[in-house]
C-alpha positions as CSV (number, residue, x, y, z in Angstrom):
1,M,-6.5,1.1,24.6
2,Q,-6.3,-2.3,26.2
3,L,-3.5,-4.7,25.3
4,E,-2.8,-8.4,25.8
5,V,0.9,-9.1,25.9
6,G,3.1,-12.2,25.8
7,A,6.9,-12.2,25.7
8,L,10.0,-14.4,26.3
9,T,13.7,-14.4,25.7
10,D,15.8,-17.5,25.8
11,V,19.5,-18.5,25.4
12,G,18.7,-21.3,22.9
13,L,20.5,-24.6,22.6
14,Q,23.9,-23.6,21.2
15,R,24.9,-20.4,23.1
16,Q,26.3,-20.0,26.6
17,V,25.1,-16.4,27.2
18,N,21.8,-14.8,26.2
19,E,22.8,-11.6,24.5
20,D,19.2,-10.6,23.8
21,S,17.3,-8.2,26.0
22,I,13.6,-7.3,25.9
23,L,11.6,-4.3,27.0
24,V,8.0,-4.9,28.0
25,N,6.3,-1.8,29.4
26,P,2.6,-2.2,28.6
27,R,1.5,0.7,30.8
28,A,3.6,3.1,28.8
29,G,3.0,1.2,25.6
30,I,6.7,0.6,24.9
31,F,8.0,-2.8,23.6
32,A,11.4,-3.6,22.2
33,V,13.7,-6.5,21.3
34,C,17.4,-5.9,21.4
35,D,19.9,-8.5,20.1
36,G,23.5,-8.1,21.1
37,V,25.7,-8.4,18.0
38,G,27.3,-11.8,17.9
39,G,31.1,-11.9,17.7
40,R,31.6,-8.6,19.5
41,A,32.5,-8.0,23.2
42,A,29.6,-7.9,25.7
43,G,26.7,-8.0,23.4
44,D,24.5,-8.8,26.4
45,R,25.6,-5.6,28.2
46,A,25.0,-3.5,25.0
47,S,21.4,-4.9,24.6
48,R,20.6,-4.4,28.3
49,L,21.9,-0.8,28.3
50,A,19.8,-0.1,25.2
51,V,16.5,-1.3,26.7
52,E,17.2,0.6,30.0
53,T,17.9,3.8,28.1
54,L,14.9,3.4,25.8
55,D,12.5,2.7,28.6
56,R,13.7,5.6,30.7
57,L,13.7,8.2,28.0
58,I,10.5,7.3,26.1
59,S,8.4,6.8,29.2
60,Q,9.7,9.9,31.1
61,G,10.6,12.2,28.2
62,T,9.1,15.7,27.9
63,R,7.2,16.4,24.7
64,R,7.7,19.9,23.1
65,A,6.2,19.2,19.7
66,P,2.6,18.4,18.9
67,R,1.7,15.1,20.6
68,L,2.1,12.5,17.9
69,E,5.0,14.3,16.4
70,G,6.5,14.5,19.9
71,E,6.1,10.8,20.4
72,V,7.9,10.1,17.1
73,M,10.7,12.5,18.1
74,A,10.9,10.9,21.5
75,V,11.5,7.5,20.0
76,E,14.0,8.8,17.5
77,D,15.9,10.7,20.2
78,A,15.9,7.7,22.6
79,I,17.4,5.4,20.0
80,H,20.2,7.9,19.2
81,R,20.9,8.4,22.9
82,A,21.0,4.6,23.4
83,H,23.6,4.5,20.7
84,S,25.5,7.3,22.5
85,A,25.2,5.5,25.9
86,I,26.8,2.4,24.4
87,R,29.5,4.4,22.9
88,A,30.2,6.2,26.2
89,E,30.4,2.8,28.0
90,Q,32.9,1.7,25.5
91,Q,35.1,4.7,26.2
92,R,34.9,4.2,29.9
93,T,35.7,0.5,29.8
94,P,38.3,-0.4,27.1
95,N,37.5,-4.1,27.0
96,L,33.9,-3.3,26.0
97,R,34.9,-1.5,22.9
98,G,33.1,-3.0,20.0
99,M,30.0,-4.0,21.9
100,A,26.8,-3.4,19.9
101,T,23.2,-4.3,19.6
102,T,20.3,-4.3,17.1
103,V,16.9,-3.0,18.1
104,A,13.3,-3.2,17.0
105,L,10.8,-1.1,18.9
106,V,7.0,-0.4,18.9
107,R,5.6,2.5,20.8
108,I,1.8,2.3,21.1
109,W,0.2,5.7,21.8
110,E,-3.5,6.3,21.7
111,R,-4.6,5.3,18.2
112,Y,-1.1,5.1,16.7
113,A,2.0,2.8,16.8
114,V,5.4,4.2,16.1
115,I,7.8,1.6,14.7
116,A,11.6,2.0,14.6
117,H,14.5,-0.4,14.1
118,V,18.2,-0.7,13.6
119,G,19.7,-4.0,12.4
120,D,17.8,-7.2,11.7
121,C,15.3,-7.6,14.5
122,R,11.9,-7.4,12.9
123,V,8.4,-6.1,13.6
124,Y,5.3,-7.7,11.9
125,L,1.7,-6.5,11.9
126,L,-1.0,-9.1,11.7
127,R,-4.3,-7.6,10.7
128,G,-7.4,-9.5,9.6
129,E,-6.1,-12.6,7.8
130,G,-2.9,-11.1,6.6
131,I,0.6,-10.2,7.8
132,Q,2.9,-7.4,6.9
133,R,6.6,-7.0,7.8
134,L,7.0,-3.4,8.9
135,T,10.8,-3.4,9.0
136,R,13.4,-4.0,6.4
137,D,16.6,-5.7,7.6
138,H,19.8,-3.6,7.7
139,S,21.8,-6.5,6.4
140,R,24.2,-7.4,3.5
141,V,21.7,-9.8,2.0
142,Q,18.8,-7.4,2.1
143,H,21.0,-4.9,0.3
144,L,21.6,-7.4,-2.4
145,V,17.9,-8.2,-2.6
146,D,17.1,-4.5,-2.9
147,R,19.6,-4.2,-5.8
148,G,18.0,-7.2,-7.5
149,E,21.2,-9.3,-7.2
150,L,19.6,-11.9,-4.9
151,R,16.1,-13.4,-4.6
152,P,14.3,-13.2,-1.2
153,E,14.2,-17.0,-0.9
154,E,18.0,-17.1,-1.6
155,A,18.6,-14.5,1.1
156,E,16.9,-16.6,3.7
157,N,19.5,-19.4,3.2
158,S,22.5,-17.2,2.5
159,P,25.6,-17.9,4.6
160,E,25.9,-14.1,5.0
161,R,22.3,-13.7,6.2
162,N,23.4,-12.5,9.7
163,V,25.9,-9.9,8.5
164,I,24.3,-6.7,9.5
165,T,25.1,-3.2,8.2
166,R,23.8,-1.1,11.1
167,S,23.8,-1.4,14.9
168,L,23.7,0.7,18.0
169,G,27.3,1.2,19.3
170,V,29.1,1.1,15.9
171,G,30.2,4.4,14.4
172,E,30.2,7.9,15.7
173,Q,26.7,8.6,14.3
174,L,23.8,6.5,13.4
175,P,22.5,6.8,9.8
176,P,19.0,8.3,9.5
177,L,16.5,6.0,11.3
178,D,13.9,3.9,9.6
179,I,10.8,5.1,11.5
180,Q,7.1,5.0,10.6
181,V,3.7,5.5,12.1
182,V,0.6,3.2,11.6
183,M,-2.9,3.7,12.7
184,V,-3.9,1.0,15.1
185,Q,-7.1,-0.9,14.7
186,P,-8.9,-3.3,17.1
187,D,-7.6,-6.8,16.9
188,D,-4.3,-5.7,15.5
189,T,-1.4,-7.9,16.6
190,F,2.2,-6.7,16.6
191,L,5.0,-9.3,16.7
192,L,8.6,-8.3,17.5
193,G,11.3,-10.9,17.0
194,S,15.0,-11.3,17.1
195,D,16.7,-13.0,14.1
196,G,17.2,-16.1,16.3
197,M,13.4,-16.4,16.4
198,V,12.2,-15.3,12.9
199,A,14.8,-17.5,11.2
200,Y,12.8,-20.5,12.4
201,V,9.2,-19.3,12.3
202,P,7.9,-18.5,8.8
203,E,5.3,-15.8,8.4
204,G,2.7,-18.4,7.5
205,E,3.1,-20.0,10.9
206,M,2.8,-16.7,12.6
207,V,-0.6,-16.2,10.9
208,A,-1.7,-19.7,11.6
209,S,-0.8,-19.6,15.3
210,L,-2.2,-16.2,16.1
211,M,-5.2,-16.2,13.8
212,E,-6.3,-19.7,12.9
213,R,-5.4,-21.4,16.1
214,A,-6.3,-18.2,18.1
215,L,-3.5,-18.7,20.5
216,A,-3.2,-16.2,23.3
217,P,0.0,-14.1,23.0
218,Q,2.0,-15.9,25.7
219,A,0.9,-19.3,24.4
220,A,2.0,-18.2,20.9
221,C,5.4,-17.1,22.3
222,E,5.9,-20.6,23.9
223,H,4.8,-22.3,20.7
224,F,7.3,-20.3,18.6
225,K,10.0,-21.2,21.1
226,G,9.2,-24.8,20.6
227,L,9.5,-24.4,16.8
228,V,12.9,-22.8,17.2
229,Y,14.1,-25.6,19.5
230,Q,12.9,-28.2,17.0
231,G,15.1,-26.4,14.4
232,G,18.1,-26.5,16.6
233,A,18.0,-23.0,18.3
234,H,21.5,-22.1,17.2
235,D,21.0,-18.5,18.4
236,N,19.4,-16.7,21.3
237,L,15.7,-16.1,20.6
238,S,13.3,-13.3,21.7
239,V,9.7,-12.6,20.9
240,I,7.1,-10.1,22.0
241,I,3.5,-10.3,20.9
242,V,1.1,-7.4,21.6
243,R,-2.6,-7.7,20.7
244,V,-4.9,-4.7,20.7
245,L,-8.2,-5.7,22.4
246,A,-10.1,-2.5,22.5
247,D,-10.1,0.9,20.9
248,R,-10.4,3.4,23.7
249,P,-8.2,6.5,23.2
250,N,-6.3,7.7,26.3
251,Q,-6.8,4.5,28.2
252,M,-3.8,2.1,28.4
253,G,-4.3,-1.1,30.3
254,T,-3.2,-4.7,30.2
255,L,-5.3,-7.8,30.6
256,T,-2.5,-10.3,30.6
257,T,1.2,-9.7,30.8
258,L,3.2,-12.9,31.2
259,A,6.7,-11.7,30.3
260,T,10.3,-11.9,31.2
261,P,11.4,-8.8,33.2
262,I,12.7,-5.9,31.3
263,H,16.4,-6.7,31.5
């Protein structure tokens, strides 16, 4: 399967440190956005440790289950072990206690994509002329929306919008993961974004840029960064765009990878 990839991560206009980290490994089909939790110690270190752990374990892991099931299990195990790695680092270094990160991950394997997330980084799928959000935020306002106490449009402007309810590094054990598998089709486009990006780029603009304007993935990433900057860029921002160019099982290649390094 041949992929075209664009990615960037940026500190934004208001922060001094970029606490986001991105994982871009097209050869192994692994992509992730990790957003260090604001207000906690060393969010940048937590997000960096998460992407390092995820990349190493998923790309080098041994599969004992049937192949697709094994890929799902590998993703799930890697996320749990990233959580454990952050917890262990907290124990070794007392001033890092409390560090945490969110994560959104896409693992493309043959004809399938495994999607997993913890927190409020998001994954979207653009297919044909439509867009679907594949992740549901682990946040206080999403909980209120699910209970019918808040309308989705109200949630987007809520002062508690960034209060998350799950993250890697908080608590002894992670809750059961939200993980799903989708069948990949030619011309599918996956978009992974931190909350500092998706807060400024509505879904309609994602469709317009990637479908109607036919922007290449890296050009679309730069375009979205411009929109975030126009809106004030109050947070760090990260985006990864992965476009499926061909449907060739067992062949993983990359036509274009213009991306920030993994860490």
